[in-house]
N, C-alpha and C positions, 0 to 999 in steps of 0.2 A: 101124215102131217097133222099136227095139232091145230085146233081152231084158234085163230088169232083175231080177236075182235077189232083191232086197229086195221089189219089188212082187209077184213070183211067190210069195214066201213069205207075204206078207200075204194074197194072194188065195187061197192054199191053206187058210187058216183061215176058219171061219165068222165073218162080221161081223154084229154085232148092235148097232143103234143103242141099243136098250134096255140092253144090257150096258154100253155106253159111258156112258150116262146114270147107271147104277148106280155105275160107277167115280167119276164126277164127284161124285155125292152122297156117297159114302164119303169122298172127299178133302175136300170142303167141310165135312162133319161133323167130320172129324179136325182141321181148321183152325179150328173154332169159328164157322163162319158160321151166321147165324140161319136158321130154317126159311123165313122169307119170302125171304131172299136166295137160298137154294137153289132155291125154287120159280121165282124169276125167271130164274135161270141155266138151269135145266132147260127152262123154256118157250122161252128163246132158242135152246137147242140144237135144238129142233124146226125153227126157222127156218133155222139154220145148216146142218143136215143137208139141207134142201131146196134150198139155194142154193149150197152149196160142195161140191166133189168131194173124194174121199179124197186125191187128189194135191195139191189146193190146201191142204188142212189140214196135210198132211205138210210141204209147202214153207213154210207159215206158221210151223210149229214149228221146223224144222231150223235156221234162221239164229240161233237164240238159244242159244248154247253154255252159258249159265248153267243153262238148263232141261234140258240133256242130260247134264250132269255132276252125278251124284248127290251127290258130296262138296260141290261148290260150292252146289248147291241147298239142301242141309241147312244150310250156313253162312248162306245168304241167309235161310232160314226162321228161324234163331236170331236173326240180326240184326234181322229184321223184327219178331219178337216183342219184342225189347228196345226197339226204337223205339216200338212200339205201347204198351208198358207205361209209357213215359216220358210219354205224352200225358196 
């Protein structure tokens, strides 16, 4: 296996599934999700953590440039709110 500086940096920090769940809860609360939806997502995270590796999760996220560009993601958030409010 070749040396991967990004993976090495990630592995040098303590990983906590519970901290990740906490981040998800914060994000969902900030976006206005219901407590029931938050519970469902957090429950699903238990399954995902058991069946997917850290590398798989990183690869699943990486191909979506809209999610990695903060400026674009904020624009998508505003547009999504506008669409939601029109319904």
